[in-house]
N, C-alpha and C positions, 0 to 999 in steps of 0.2 A: 687086646682081648674083649672079648665081650663080655660084658655085665653079667650074663645067665653063667657063665663059667663056674663061678663061686659056689654055686647051689648045694652041692653034695657038702661042703664046709658047714653051711650055715644049717642043714639040716642035723648034721651030726653034733654042732653046736647047741642047738635046741635039744636035743633028747638030754643032753648033761643039763641042762637049767630051765626047769618046768617055768618058773617064772617067766625066763626069758621068750618061751612059749607062749604062753599067755598074752604077753606084750607084744608080740610080731603077730600072733594070729587074729590079734583084735585091729593092730595097723593094716594089716593084709586085708582084713575083713573091709575095711574102708576103703581100700581100692589102692594102697600105697605099698612100697616098697618100704626096707630098712636101709635109709644111707648114712644116718648118724648113729652114733656109738652110745649106747645106755649106759653111762658111768654116774649117771644123778642117783642117790639113794634118797630114800624119805627126807632126811635133813636136810641133803644138798638142793631137794626143790625147794624146803621149807625156807631154807638160807637166802634163795635169790628173790624172793618176793619180800622177805624181812626184811632184807639188805635193801631192796628199791624203794620201801615203802619209808626206811628209814628215820626213826623219830627224832634223832640228834639232829640231821642235817634237815629235816620240814621243821622241826619248833625253832630252831636256831634261825631259819631265816625268814618265819614268817610271825615270829612272836613279837615282834615290833607294831605290826602293822595291829594285831589282836590287843597290844594295850591302848591305842585309841579306837577300836573299834569295840566296845563292850567291856574291856577291861579285867579283870581275876574272872569277874563273875560269867563271863562268855570263855575266856579261857579255860575256865576247868570245868564248867555246868557244859557249856558248848562241845569240849571233847567227848564228856562223857556220850552225850546225847548223840553228837554225828556220829561217835566209834560204832554205836550201838546198831544206826542205820548202815553203816557201813560191811559192818558185820552181815547183814540181810542180806547185802549187794554180792558178797562174797561167797555165802552160802549158797543164794540163788544161781551165780557161776560155778561153784566146786561141784553141784548137781550137772548141769550142763558138762563140766569138764571131765567128770566120769564116764558119760556117755558118749563123748569125741575126746578121747585123748592123742591130740594131735597138734605140731607145731602153726598149724593157722589157726587154730584157737577161736577166736571170737567168728573172724570169717568163716570159717569152715564150719563151726555151727550153725550160725545165721545161715547157712545156705542149705542146709540139710534140715531145718527147723521148720524154715518156710512151706508152705501149701504152695503157693503161687512165686512167680515172679523171683525165684532164687538166684538168679543170677543177679539180679539189682539188690538185693537184699546183701547179697555176700561183698558185693561190690563196695556199695558205701560204706559196711562195716569196715571193710578191709582199709579203706583209705581214711576212714575216722583213727580207725588204731594207728596207722601207720603215720599219720602226721603226728598224732598225740604221742606215740613215742619217740618222733625225731625231736618233737618239742622239748619232750622231758629229758634227754639225752643233750641238748641244748642249752636248757635252763637249769640241771644238774652242774657241769660244767662251768656254767658261768657264775653260779652259785658259788662254788667251791674257789674259783678264783678270786671274788670279791672277798671270801673270807681269809684266803690267802694275802691278799692286799694289805688287809687289816691285821696281821699277824707282823707282816712287815714294817709295816706303820709304826707300830707297837715296840718294836726292834729296833728301828734306825727312823727317829722322830724325823728326819731331814727327807724321807721318801713321801710322796705324792702321787698317790694312785691316778691313773688317767683311763680314758675308755679304750684309748688304743691299747695299753698294757693290758687292761683287763680281757681284750678280743682274743691277743697273743697268748697269754697263758690260759685262757680258754680252750684255744684251738691244740696248743701242747697237751692238755690235759686229755683231750676226748683223741689224738692220736696215739696216746701211749694206752688209751684203754683199747683201741682198734689193735694194738700189737699184742696187748695182753689176750684178747680173743681170738686171733690169727693161730694162736698153737693151740693143743689139744683140749678139749672139754673137760680132761682130768684137770688140767691147770686151773681153770674155771672154778671146778668145783672146789680146789682146795682154798682159792682167794675167798670163794664165798664163806665157805667154812669159817675162813680166819676171820672174815666182814663179820658173824655173827657175834663172835667170841669180843672182837674188836668193841662192836656195840653195847654189849651186855657190860663187860668190865668198864667202858668209856663212862657208861651210865652210871655204873655203881660208884665210880671215882667222882664225877660231876656232882652227883646229888648227895654225897657224904661230905663232899668238900663244903657243898653250900651248908648242910646243915651243922656242918663243927667249926669252921673259918668265920663266918661272918659276926662280928660284935654284936648285931642288931635282926632279928626278923620280924616280920609282922604280925599283928595279933592275929588270933583264928578267923575271926569275923571278917578278915580283909579278904577271904575268899567273894565274899559277896559283893564286894565293892565295884562301883558300874562306872563307867567311863566312857564320853561319846566324843571324840575329837575330830570325826568323820568331816566336821561343816554341815551336817546335813541335822534338823532341827529336831527329827525323830529320834527317840533314842531305842524304839523299836526296831526300825531301820537299821539305823547304825549298829545294835546289837546283833541283826540276823547278819549284817555285814561278816562280824566277827567270827561266824560258825565256818566262813570261809578257812579260816586257819586249819581247821582239823582237815575239812575236805583237801586243801592242798597238800596235806602230808600224807595222805593215805590216796594215794596213789601208784598204779605198776603192779599193783598183787595179780594180775593176768601172767605176769612173768613165768608161772607156777605152771601155768594153762598153755604156755608156749614153748616151756621145756620139755614135754610130755613125752615126746618121741627120745628123750635121752634120758627118762628115768625109767627106774626099774619099778615095776608092778605099779605103772602110772595112772590106770583106774582108778585106785584108792590113793595114792600117794601125792599125784597132784593135787586133788580137791583138798585134801589132808593141809599140804602146802600153802594153798590159798587160804583156808580159814584159821591156821592156828599162826600164820603171820600175820592177820590183822588182828585176832585175839589176844598174841603176846605183844602186839606194838600197842595198842588200846591200854593193857593194864601200865606196862612199860613208860609209854609217852606219859600217861598220868600221873606217876611218879615224878618224873622230870617237869612237868608243867607246875605241881605243885611245889618243886623245890626252886624254883625261878621264880614262881610270883611270891612266895614268902620272905625272897630276898632281897626285893626288889626296897630301894632306900627312899632317894627323893622321888615319887613318880613322875612330878612333872619333868624334871631333869633326865629322868632314864629315858620318857618315851619319845622327848624330843630329840637324843642323840642319835647318833647317823646307824648304831647296832646299838640297840637296846638291850639284847641279851648279853652282848661282849661287855659293855656297861655295867652291867648286874655283878658279872664277874671282877672286873675290876674293882668295884665298891667294895665287894664282899670279900675276897680273897687278896688284892694286892695284886698289883702288875705282872708280878714274876708265875706266882700260880696261876693267875687268870690266862697269859700267853699258852701254858702247859695243856691248860685245859680247850682251849680253843683249838691246838695241834691234834687233840682227841677227835675235835668237830670236824675239821679238814678233811684226817681220815676217814671219818667216815660217809663226809659228801664226797671222796674219792671212789671208794666202796660203791655208793649208790650209785655213781653214773658208770661204773662196769658193769654193773648189774644190769642196768637199764640199758645201754647199749647191745649184752649179751641176749636179752628178752626182743630187742630190734632185730637184731639180727635174724632169728627162727622165723619171726613174723614174716619179714624181706621172702627169706628161702623159700617158705611155706606159699604165700601168696605168689611168686615167681612161679612156683613147680605147678600150680594151676593157671600159669599164663595171662596173670591180671599186671604184672609190673612192665613195662617197658625194658626191653631186652631180658625177658626173662629168661631166655636159655642160659644167659651170663649167670644169673645171681641165684641160679639154685642146685647149682654145681659144687659138691664137695669135694675138699682138699684128699688125697687118698691116703696123704701122709700124714695129715691132722688127724683128719675125719672130722673137721669142722667148714661153714659154710663160708670160704676166705674172701671170695667175691662180694656176699652180700654183708660181709660185716665192713669193708670198706665203703661199700653205697652208703651204709648209715653214718660211718663216721664223714663221708662228703654230704650228707644232706644235714647234717647236724653242723658242719661248719658254716653251712650254706646258709643257716638258719643264724648262728652265732654271728655271720660277717656284717649286717646291718649295724649293729652294736658299736662299727668302728666310727659312724658317723652317729647315730641317735640311739640314746637307751630307750626311747618310748617307743621307736620305730621296733627293738629286739624286742620289747616287752609285748609288741602289740603280735608279733608271729608266735610267739612261745605261750603267750595265754592262753592260745587254741588247745595246749596241751592236756588242761584240765577235762575242760570242755570237751574236747574231742574222744578220748579216752572213757570218759561217763558213758558219754552216749552210745560208745561203739560197745560197752559192758551192757548197757540195758537192752540192745537190738535183740541178741539171741535169748537171754531172760524173758522178754516179752515174745517172742515167736513162740518158746516153749510152754510159755502161758496159753498163748491161742492153740497150741496144738493140741491143749487137755491131756484127755486119757491115752491118747495118740502118742505121745511121748514113751521112748523105751528108754527107762533111767539107766544108768551102770550101776556096779555093787557097791557105790558110793550115793545115797540118797536120801532127801527128807523127807522121803513118806507122804503122808497126809499134809503137812505143814508144808509142802512144796510148794501148792499155790497162794497161799496166805504170803508166804514169807518172800513169794517172787515179786507178788503186787505191792507190797510194801516197797522193795528193792525199787521197781521202776517208776513209782510215786515219788521217793526221794529222790532220785535223779533227774527227773522233770521239774522238782522244784529248786532243788540245788542247781540245775544248769541254768536257769533264768535268774535266779540269785547272783550266780558268775558272770554275767551279760549285762547286769545292771550296774550304774555307776559307784564309785566305790570312793569318790571324794568329792567334797562341795568345796568352793566354785569349780564347775566343769572346765576346765582349761586344756588346750593340745597337750601337754604334759600328763595331766590326771583323767583324761580320757581314757574310759576301758574300752581296749580295742579288738577285745575277745568277739563280741558279733560281727566285728567286719572281718578280721580273721578266718572265724568261723564259716562266713559267708563265702569268702571267697574261697576256702578249700571246696567247700560244697559244691559252689557255682562251676569251679573246673572238673572233680566229679562227675557232674552230672551233663555237660557239655563234652566231655569227652565220653561218656557212655551213650549215649545219644546219636554221638558221632560214628563212633567204631567200636566200641568195648561192647555193646550187646548183641552185637552180631560175631564175637569171637569169645565170648566170656559166657558161659554158662554155670557158672558156682563152681563148685569144687568137683575137680575130674578124677577118674580112677583109672587107673594104668593097667584094669584087665581083672579077673577072676582070685581070688587069693592065692590058688597055686600059681597062678600067671605070674603075680607079684614076688610073689615068695623066692621066685627063682631069678628075681632081679634082686636080692638083697647084697647087699656089699658088707665084708665082713672085714 
């Protein structure tokens, strides 16, 4: 059956739903037919980015590093400062998302906003986004596997985690998340709604127990305590490294942008999803951070433990309650990975739709039964598993690969924001915009991304050894080298940026209902 056959039904459906008409008209004007089902409401769109940011997962994974790189002063005040900077980034991205609400998100808008070399801007943005998201899915699964084994070790003292076990558990987690994403988008939306309440209720439970149960809390002035155990003599440098704790947590809010084609009234709800997820995460994260900081007992003992946040829970709450709290954290990590994979598959779907992926004709197909890009889901799963595999032999090798996650994502965030600034008054904003504040907010966002990206690539511990070396620059250089060689070898002749499937009336006839 031809894809054009259902066109009369599409028109009838749109007459009944003015919001759907607006969304479809916007998509058709950008040259794309509707292939995905619009089941995401405003809350669902917010939920996916809020879940990917995931304060429980981010803070519990990196809190120990912050204890040694600046201590409470940087953990708390660094959280506040970096959260504000990330909100600038999110607001600038949201303005772009309102103008270009497509699954292609960052790479699509980069191609549309560039005055020249549209294909190149789009190409490099897309591959930075792709690699960053793949790394995020792998890293989140690996963190969940690590905490699952920590729970097992608390439950059965004879259990000894190994690298092989961590990789196998990570693989199982990612495959199960792939299965969940294979079914309808409605299932993903329901799971993301649950994840929001899991995070919020879990936060209340953990914070409440940390406030009520410990026999001792630190004094109010403890929040200004500074600690530099990085090995570097400069306290300033050590404190700056501690800012990475917050930056590591605030990644993945482009998920709301990637879900635009499945979101109702996307020109408003997608930008709101981005900004609200950052804002609520900043507030709730600060509450959790303060609860953990003031519950620290013996600082040196906790900072030197294998998992400092877990040690805080054990010391303050007892083993039984600590294990219950750990289950909440593990659940949050699993939800985070699920949402990350969902966002990842939509980027693959859109990037392939424009012919930028090897085997593009495969990856942008949509299942007629589930209305999800099933093949893109399993490509994302396979690529994430490929990144996890080096952890079988070396944790350092795995860390080197996934470390590009944050740098790759934030650089991909910066490109369309920078191009929007360079476009100046020629930029045509969508319904959600920053008005006269758009340019100053955008410049703050770009400058912060540039500074923080440099910080991510500096040595993070001294002395610098094979195990402590920061492999992020090498991983990023490898990604950019491959993308550059590929671009000049073949891609520049066949990829000119986002494509148009025809005039609005032509692509409307291609809609799948």
